[in-house]
Every structure is written in C-alpha cells, then in structure tokens.
C-alpha positions as MATLAB code, in Angstrom:
seq = 'MTRLLMPQVRERRTPTRVGRTYHLRTFGCQMNVHDSEGIAGLLEADGMVPASDPDTADLVVFNTCCIRENADDKLYGSLGMLKRTKDKRPEMLIAVGGCLAQKDRDLIHERAPWVDVVFGTHNLQRVVSLLDYAEEWGPITEILEESEAVAVVPAKREVAHSAWVTIMVGCDNSCTFCIVPSVRGGEISRRPGDVVREVQALANDGVVEVTLLGQNVNSYGRDLELGGHKALFADLLRRVGDVNGIHRIRYTSPHPKDFREDVAVAMAETPAVCEQLHMPLQSGSDRILAAMHRGYTAERFLAKLDLARRHMPGLALSTDIIVGFPGETDADFQFTLDVVAEAKFDSAFTFIYSPRPGTAAAEMVDEFLAPEVIQDRYQRLTERQTAIGLATNQMLVGETIEVLVDGVSKTDAAMCSGRTRTNKLVHFPAATAAGSFANVRIHRAAPHFLVGELA';
ca = [
      -2.589  -25.046  -19.403;
      -5.072  -23.001  -21.201;
      -4.709  -19.361  -22.084;
      -7.721  -17.316  -23.254;
      -8.295  -13.560  -23.496;
     -11.936  -13.641  -22.633;
     -14.559  -10.875  -23.603;
     -15.360   -8.139  -21.207;
     -17.501   -8.902  -18.073;
     -21.088   -7.949  -18.676;
     -22.147   -4.886  -16.779;
     -24.765   -6.867  -15.140;
     -24.552  -10.355  -13.938;
     -26.833  -12.673  -12.249;
     -25.156  -14.053   -9.132;
     -24.002  -17.702   -9.635;
     -22.097  -18.650   -6.471;
     -24.810  -17.637   -3.809;
     -23.749  -19.145   -0.424;
     -20.476  -20.405   -1.773;
     -17.494  -19.258    0.643;
     -14.230  -17.503   -0.305;
     -11.004  -17.042    1.815;
      -8.868  -14.125    0.436;
      -5.277  -13.364    1.479;
      -3.394  -10.390    0.751;
       0.458   -9.972    0.544;
       2.221   -6.555    0.123;
       1.409   -2.937    0.139;
      -1.689   -0.552    0.435;
      -2.242   -0.957   -3.427;
      -2.606   -4.778   -2.924;
      -4.939   -4.252    0.079;
      -7.233   -1.938   -1.929;
      -7.159   -4.460   -4.957;
      -8.253   -7.165   -2.570;
     -11.143   -4.971   -1.478;
     -12.108   -5.006   -5.089;
     -11.682   -8.782   -5.599;
     -13.767   -9.315   -2.362;
     -16.474   -6.853   -3.684;
     -16.904   -8.759   -6.984;
     -16.957  -12.164   -5.283;
     -19.676  -11.057   -2.901;
     -21.617   -9.398   -5.744;
     -21.431  -12.909   -7.168;
     -23.139  -14.341   -3.995;
     -20.161  -15.574   -2.101;
     -19.492  -15.084    1.552;
     -16.084  -14.945    3.283;
     -14.553  -17.868    5.163;
     -11.745  -17.538    7.887;
     -10.432  -20.971    7.253;
      -8.840  -21.770    3.712;
      -9.235  -25.427    4.181;
     -13.107  -25.285    4.374;
     -13.537  -22.424    1.605;
     -14.866  -23.087   -1.727;
     -12.486  -20.677   -3.308;
      -9.078  -19.531   -1.900;
      -7.519  -16.367   -3.491;
      -4.032  -15.018   -2.984;
      -3.336  -11.424   -4.064;
       0.232  -11.363   -4.275;
       3.356   -8.900   -4.052;
       6.715   -9.394   -5.550;
       8.743   -6.525   -4.037;
      10.610   -8.812   -1.394;
      12.082  -12.108   -1.954;
      10.009  -13.796    1.084;
       6.877  -12.943   -0.754;
       7.529  -15.820   -3.223;
       8.258  -18.164   -0.398;
       4.983  -17.036    1.486;
       3.060  -17.898   -1.502;
       4.341  -21.024   -2.543;
       4.447  -22.361    0.978;
       0.749  -21.604    1.115;
       0.044  -23.392   -1.997;
       1.960  -26.220   -0.949;
      -0.143  -26.555    2.342;
      -3.230  -26.278    0.176;
      -2.418  -29.086   -2.025;
      -3.662  -31.697    0.550;
      -6.960  -29.785    0.746;
      -7.254  -29.792   -3.123;
      -6.523  -33.498   -3.356;
      -9.353  -34.253   -0.898;
     -11.774  -31.599   -2.385;
     -10.991  -31.377   -6.150;
     -13.940  -28.963   -6.662;
     -12.266  -26.267   -4.376;
     -10.994  -23.467   -6.801;
      -7.536  -21.818   -6.112;
      -6.812  -18.470   -7.656;
      -3.451  -16.485   -7.639;
      -3.501  -12.818   -8.809;
      -1.416   -9.689   -8.126;
       2.193   -8.678   -8.825;
       3.860  -11.867   -8.471;
       1.278  -13.495  -10.914;
       2.105  -10.735  -13.185;
       5.742  -11.522  -13.072;
       5.924  -15.226  -12.764;
       3.064  -16.113  -15.113;
       3.816  -19.676  -16.301;
       6.077  -20.440  -13.288;
       3.040  -20.740  -10.919;
       1.354  -23.345  -12.736;
       4.776  -25.150  -13.150;
       5.365  -25.147   -9.528;
       1.751  -25.570   -8.366;
      -0.365  -27.251  -11.169;
      -3.351  -27.437   -8.731;
      -4.046  -23.688   -9.191;
      -7.029  -23.066  -11.164;
      -6.677  -19.514  -11.959;
      -3.852  -16.999  -12.591;
      -4.617  -13.363  -13.056;
      -2.282  -10.351  -13.162;
      -2.486   -6.734  -12.053;
      -4.238   -5.299  -15.037;
      -7.470   -7.584  -14.969;
      -8.453   -8.273  -11.421;
     -12.004   -6.943  -12.477;
     -12.355  -10.067  -14.434;
     -11.779  -12.544  -11.580;
     -15.234  -13.862  -11.501;
     -15.584  -14.589  -15.434;
     -12.115  -16.366  -15.114;
     -13.600  -18.510  -12.323;
     -16.456  -19.216  -14.607;
     -13.926  -20.483  -17.154;
     -11.881  -22.667  -14.827;
     -15.130  -24.454  -13.473;
     -16.195  -25.348  -17.035;
     -13.012  -25.721  -18.953;
     -10.001  -26.278  -16.527;
      -7.055  -24.153  -15.513;
      -6.461  -20.567  -17.031;
      -3.863  -18.056  -17.292;
      -4.823  -14.467  -18.224;
      -2.054  -11.957  -17.891;
      -2.555   -8.553  -19.693;
       0.538   -6.416  -20.472;
      -0.945   -3.306  -19.641;
      -4.115   -1.390  -18.552;
      -5.993    1.113  -20.884;
      -7.735    2.695  -17.800;
      -7.680    2.284  -13.918;
     -10.178   -0.399  -13.200;
     -12.869    0.742  -10.669;
     -14.878   -2.085   -9.065;
     -17.137   -2.089   -5.937;
     -15.031   -2.700   -2.874;
     -15.607   -4.768    0.231;
     -14.150   -2.525    2.971;
     -13.116   -3.915    6.271;
     -13.508   -0.525    7.853;
     -16.704    1.383    7.377;
     -15.289    4.776    8.230;
     -12.240    4.718    6.295;
     -11.406    3.912    2.698;
      -8.740    3.596    0.067;
      -9.215    5.615   -3.265;
      -6.980    4.867   -6.301;
      -6.174    7.874   -8.127;
      -3.550    6.465  -10.557;
      -1.788    3.038  -11.237;
       1.664    2.333  -12.563;
       5.052    4.062  -12.455;
       7.067    5.795  -14.928;
      10.354    5.818  -12.783;
      13.456    3.422  -13.069;
      14.527    2.692   -9.676;
      17.107   -0.112  -10.165;
      15.825   -2.012   -6.981;
      12.031   -1.839   -7.830;
      10.129   -4.201  -10.109;
       6.771   -2.201   -9.802;
       7.093   -0.764  -13.268;
       7.456   -4.141  -14.722;
       4.283   -5.495  -12.996;
       2.036   -2.458  -12.640;
       3.056   -0.838  -16.160;
       3.277    2.833  -16.919;
       1.379    5.642  -15.093;
      -2.388    6.073  -15.767;
      -4.345    8.811  -13.868;
      -7.996    8.683  -13.253;
      -9.940   11.794  -14.198;
     -10.195   14.047  -11.012;
     -13.959   14.235  -11.669;
     -14.294   10.459  -11.395;
     -12.001   10.619   -8.140;
     -14.184   13.332   -6.689;
     -17.551   11.527   -7.516;
     -16.188    8.254   -5.874;
     -15.087   10.278   -2.538;
     -18.534   11.807   -2.333;
     -20.193    8.455   -2.709;
     -17.865    7.197    0.084;
     -18.702   10.073    2.265;
     -22.412    9.566    1.664;
     -21.910    6.004    2.926;
     -20.376    7.072    6.144;
     -16.663    7.241    5.389;
     -15.021   10.276    7.040;
     -11.395    9.350    6.180;
      -9.988    8.680    2.855;
      -6.428    7.938    1.570;
      -5.361    8.643   -2.031;
      -3.278    5.711   -3.689;
      -0.702    5.754   -6.254;
       2.788    4.433   -6.956;
       3.813    8.125   -7.192;
       1.044   10.465   -6.428;
       3.065   13.635   -6.817;
       2.969   12.695  -10.739;
      -0.783   12.465  -10.727;
      -2.290   14.094  -13.756;
       0.714   14.618  -15.973;
      -0.855   12.215  -18.637;
      -4.193   14.050  -18.592;
      -5.145   17.171  -20.550;
      -8.394   18.864  -19.241;
      -8.903   21.919  -21.396;
      -5.326   22.690  -21.838;
      -4.700   22.480  -18.178;
      -2.761   19.598  -16.689;
      -4.689   17.875  -13.489;
      -1.971   18.211  -10.978;
      -1.864   16.558   -7.419;
      -2.433   19.903   -5.618;
      -5.595   20.516   -7.406;
      -6.759   17.185   -6.636;
      -6.177   17.566   -2.899;
      -8.201   20.734   -2.910;
     -11.191   19.243   -4.760;
     -11.212   16.063   -2.503;
     -11.045   18.369    0.519;
     -14.187   20.290   -0.638;
     -16.432   16.959   -0.358;
     -18.828   17.401    2.433;
     -18.366   14.775    5.102;
     -14.581   13.974    4.538;
     -12.691   15.059    7.575;
      -9.327   13.462    7.070;
      -7.357   13.089    3.804;
      -4.040   11.190    3.545;
      -1.979   10.035    0.448;
       0.668    7.670   -0.366;
       3.293    7.337   -1.693;
       4.868   10.272   -3.057;
       8.315   10.515   -4.744;
      10.773   13.091   -3.201;
      12.082   14.255   -6.719;
       8.539   15.075   -7.599;
       7.385   16.834   -4.388;
       6.778   20.373   -5.046;
       5.766   23.557   -3.166;
       2.289   23.694   -4.650;
       1.495   20.434   -2.898;
       2.879   21.644    0.216;
       0.700   24.714   -0.024;
      -2.447   22.679   -0.996;
      -1.926   20.533    2.092;
      -1.588   23.609    4.359;
      -4.700   25.296    2.790;
      -7.018   22.329    2.766;
      -8.111   21.755    6.391;
      -9.043   17.901    5.767;
      -5.487   17.057    4.704;
      -3.705   15.322    7.534;
      -0.525   16.831    8.944;
       1.432   13.745    7.858;
       3.786   12.943    4.908;
       5.230    9.715    3.990;
       8.708   10.461    2.133;
      10.817    7.383    1.030;
      14.365    8.269    1.601;
      15.885    4.666    0.681;
      19.457    5.862    1.425;
      21.260    8.879    2.860;
      24.262    8.328    0.501;
      24.380   10.391   -2.833;
      26.526    7.687   -4.488;
      23.842    4.845   -3.492;
      20.861    6.972   -4.361;
      22.601    7.635   -7.937;
      23.102    3.670   -8.221;
      19.447    3.391   -7.317;
      18.295    6.199  -10.028;
      16.394    7.857   -7.451;
      16.924   11.450   -9.000;
      17.593   13.336   -5.934;
      20.526   13.798   -3.365;
      20.500   13.672    0.357;
      20.669   17.609    0.423;
      17.689   17.837   -1.903;
      15.733   15.351    0.070;
      16.314   17.234    3.281;
      15.272   20.419    1.520;
      11.977   18.792    0.604;
      11.378   18.017    4.258;
      11.979   21.710    5.244;
       9.791   22.896    2.551;
       6.969   20.651    3.904;
       7.555   21.520    7.610;
       7.587   25.385    6.586;
       4.090   25.194    5.422;
       2.843   22.618    7.948;
       4.399   22.896   11.296;
       3.911   19.901   13.314;
       3.940   17.843   10.416;
       4.718   13.952   11.203;
       7.077   12.428    8.597;
       7.570    8.687    7.984;
       9.981    7.113    5.323;
      11.281    4.022    3.738;
      14.904    2.940    3.909;
      16.880    0.046    2.310;
      19.879   -1.478    4.104;
      22.443   -3.292    2.244;
      22.024   -2.230   -1.282;
      24.703   -3.678   -3.659;
      27.983   -1.734   -3.118;
      26.979    0.118   -0.006;
      29.945    0.879    2.057;
      30.566    1.831    5.811;
      30.583    5.491    4.782;
      27.639    5.055    2.771;
      25.785    3.742    5.697;
      26.881    6.483    7.921;
      25.403    8.941    5.589;
      22.178    7.361    6.068;
      22.531    7.376    9.806;
      23.147   11.002    9.549;
      20.085   11.838    7.395;
      18.075    9.967    9.657;
      19.449   11.911   12.633;
      18.743   15.270   10.871;
      15.465   14.471    9.486;
      13.953   13.201   12.727;
      11.342   10.857   11.081;
       8.272    9.930   13.403;
       8.799    6.436   11.964;
      10.487    4.505    9.324;
       9.891    1.204    7.365;
      13.292   -0.434    7.289;
      14.054   -2.948    4.837;
      17.082   -5.415    3.938;
      17.989   -5.151    0.342;
      16.483   -8.138   -1.426;
      17.430   -8.794   -5.048;
      14.444   -9.287   -7.413;
      14.933  -10.830  -10.862;
      14.295   -8.398  -13.754;
      15.652   -5.307  -11.841;
      18.915   -3.568  -12.751;
      20.345   -3.986   -9.169;
      19.678   -7.701   -9.141;
      22.716   -7.961  -11.911;
      25.167   -6.241   -9.309;
      26.143   -9.492   -7.859;
      29.742   -8.636   -7.433;
      28.810   -5.891   -5.154;
      26.215   -8.003   -2.915;
      27.082   -7.430    0.701;
      27.632  -10.190    3.376;
      24.529  -11.122    5.268;
      26.083  -10.390    8.574;
      27.177   -6.943    7.559;
      23.704   -6.073    6.291;
      22.111   -7.426    9.561;
      24.494   -5.465   11.821;
      23.496   -2.136    9.915;
      19.986   -3.010   10.046;
      20.091   -3.417   13.713;
      21.951   -0.056   14.061;
      19.552    1.720   12.042;
      16.508    0.289   13.816;
      17.969    1.364   17.118;
      18.659    4.785   16.050;
      15.219    5.304   14.632;
      13.415    3.785   17.759;
      15.082    6.080   19.910;
      14.141    9.003   17.586;
      10.598    7.764   17.455;
      10.366    7.448   21.297;
      11.652   11.096   21.774;
       9.175   12.472   19.197;
       6.282   10.794   20.994;
       7.458   11.692   24.485;
       6.707   15.378   23.351;
       3.197   14.680   23.142;
       2.950   13.516   26.624;
       0.286   15.838   28.401;
      -1.200   17.064   25.118;
      -4.910   16.318   24.243;
      -5.098   15.015   20.747;
      -8.087   14.295   18.392;
      -8.331   10.454   17.681;
     -10.595    8.770   14.739;
     -11.415    5.444   16.636;
     -10.737    2.431   14.819;
     -12.397    0.089   17.428;
     -11.381   -2.414   20.304;
      -7.579   -2.859   20.585;
      -6.330   -6.010   19.036;
      -4.321   -6.814   22.062;
      -6.553   -5.690   24.970;
     -10.306   -5.651   24.635;
     -10.503   -3.249   27.524;
      -8.892   -0.789   25.298;
      -9.721    1.366   22.255;
      -7.399    2.166   19.460;
      -7.333    4.933   17.079;
      -5.135    7.303   14.843;
      -4.234   10.801   15.385;
      -4.170   13.354   12.369;
      -0.545   12.641   12.337;
      -1.159    8.897   12.017;
       0.251    7.976   15.423;
      -1.523    5.029   17.162;
      -3.293    5.725   20.338;
      -4.778    3.246   22.923;
      -6.983    4.432   25.547;
      -9.630    2.804   28.000;
     -13.209    3.562   26.677;
     -16.139    1.867   24.959;
     -16.203    4.278   21.949;
     -17.816    3.188   18.568;
     -15.421    2.922   15.653;
     -15.586    5.756   13.265;
     -16.276    8.374   16.061;
     -13.806   11.137   17.185;
     -12.400   11.231   20.642;
     -10.249   13.886   22.393;
      -7.586   11.707   24.114;
      -5.124   13.202   26.768;
      -1.614   11.277   26.308;
      -0.007   10.299   29.458;
       2.558    7.716   28.160;
       4.466    7.298   25.067;
       6.197    4.236   23.396;
       8.384    4.387   20.155;
       5.507    3.171   17.939;
       2.402    4.155   19.886;
       0.655    6.516   22.509;
      -1.546    5.674   25.542;
      -3.897    8.198   27.105;
      -7.634    8.651   28.512;
     -10.589   10.393   27.221;
     -10.200   14.160   28.183;
];
C-alpha cells in the first residue's frame, strides 16, 4: 500500500474525466452531507456525471461516519458487495473518505484491499488528485493529522433553494462517548467575512435558506482575533441575517454549556433566524452528564431552554438523547424521562449507546448494560417523546403557517412537502414549485409531521 503526501491541487485544472460516472454514498451527520456536496462538486468540475447504480459507475465514493458502530458494518458490507464488480471491472475506482477513514486508516485496506483511495476529514479537497495518483501508480492512503484552515470547495447541491454553510470545523470538547475530536481535530473557525461572502454568493444563486454548520457553533470565533474583538457567533448571526435574499437561517449544533444570552438575543433580533433550536441533552441525570464530561447539569440545561424561550416565544426545540450509557441506573433513566417531560421537546433523536474504540466511555466495560435493559428504556423514551411531539403538533391544527416548499412528497406524488420556520415537516395537496413559499392551513397533526391545504 502506497502513502504519499502530494503537492497541493492546482488552482486551475483541465477536466480529465469528462463523461465518466461517479456514485457517491454518504453516511452520518449534516457535516458529512455537506462534505459530500463538496466532493461531488470537485468530481463534476473534473467532468464526471452522477450515476444511480454503483455497479455501473466508473467511480464509487463512500463518505463515512464513525459515530455509531453500525456505520462500520454498513461500510464494510457495501465494500464487500462491490468486490464482485471490481473483479469484473478492475478499472473501476473505489474511494473511502471521511471520519471512519480518518480513524481506521490502514484497516480499510487490510479488510478491503480492492479500495483504491483512502482519504480523511482534512483533505477531501484533494480527492481528484488522489484519484489521479491511484490511476497511475496504484492504491493510496493519505490521512492528514489536522487542518490549517477550513477547506471550502465548490459544492454540488441537491436542493437549489437551501444550502449548508460551514462556519467552523473540529471540536475542543472531551465528551467521553464521542470520537469527533479525534477524527475532526480541534476547532478552527472561518473568518466572518468569508462566511458572509459565501452566503451572499449563495443568495445571488437563488438560495433563500442557509444552515450554518459546526461541531459546536456556540464556540465559533473564539480562535479568531479581529482588531482585538473576538468574532462571536451572535455577531455572525446578525451579519448573515443582513444578507439580502436570505429569508431563513438555521444552525447546528450548539453545545448547551456554551449557549449564552447574547445568542438568544441575536436570534430574536434577526428576522431571518428561524424560531428553532437544536440543544443536545444526552442525559437528564447529573451523574451521567458528569461521566459524559458534558459540563452542565439538568437544571442548567433547563435554564438554557427557559432563556431561549423567553427571548423567542414559540421556539421549537429538538434534542439528542443517549440511552444506556455505561453505568446508567433506573434512577438515572428516570431523570432523563423527567427532563424530557419538563422540556417538552418538539422532537428528539434518540440513540442506543454504542462504544467507539478510542473514546473514554468504551473503556467502561464493567458498567455496560444488558441489551434488553437498554432496549426497554429506549422504547419507553421513544413512546414518551412521541406523545409529547404529537401533543405539540396538535396545538397547530387550525393555524395558517408559512412553508418553504421542498418539492413533491417522497411518498405521495399528489402532495407537496415543505418546512415551517420551526422546521416542522408539512404535507399539502398542491403543485407548488420547490423553493417557493406557501401559506398552509393545518388540519391534521401526527407526531412527526403536519398535513394541511393552501390557505
């Protein structure tokens, strides 16, 4: 297996793969989705066109995640299925990038030697040059330990009216269950002017909604010094809100310990910022939160929610919760149920704890819970949150709400789907263009969506 730290990509490149096809599959979070947009943009700038079938594509790229254990299984299962195709068509290229590639490095080639390119989270902008090398010299692994700056590459967006905008990469926290700092590195913020210029360019291209991305957006700018003033996230929200043509601004994800009143005030005072906040709880037990190294208590978490709601009445809240963290007792889990009941989240992403090699929690093997105990708790939590979500959505029946249309529903061609400012999914019968705004009167609620008709 060859390793080579190659020279930086030339600013201008003559497309060399015109007409060749690629298939790109993404595992993981919004950050990975946005990274894949950049990979697709680079491939298409080199002349390639997308293919829906990996078995017929000239290039298959897997952009990977390593947060959950089943992400490993999905990747190696997919690589195994591709081996037959690679044996029949050895000229086909296979590339693996992203978080799992950063973590596993040599293991990928050991388990799947038919992979041509392995690249990490800090050098996705070099994917085309790495493919050049593989075609000429053979398999290559290039993993950089850290980034010097946030890589910005031309993105191939799947949706014309909405876009992701990376404002920072990496994380400086030390949550014991999380491997992100190991694979994404420490926090690096983009300069605010660069972010604003990118948003303005997107608005000029017809984008009306942007989502600002970072592992911990509330610590944005603390590594920047601009004329003696630190570029804080509240300032960035206001500046992006001033961009002409941007009607909706979202962001993800904040860390509860770093959420402060200046951000809540900026959200309330910036009309384009949506009345929606994702605030990861992870656990309602102070003992488990301490074991997780989260840096807050359940009481402080609820106080942060109250602070946000005081400044933004009608704020919709979503969260992340881990069930079955090592050592979690029945009492700890009950604390989580109690916080969920008090917080009244609109929605929650619930996860069964999955030990990740390289994290502190993975070493707590003596405290791992029995699978049947975890599954029972997961079911109880899901049922509790589903009931809360349904009750919250039912309060909107009879209301007329602005919806940004995403297009035809994935499940019913007679229906359109879109999102409210509070990020609730709405289905309604109409032939309304994607990217347009519609006023929809809600007449039915479900736990995870609303149904209405054009007002």
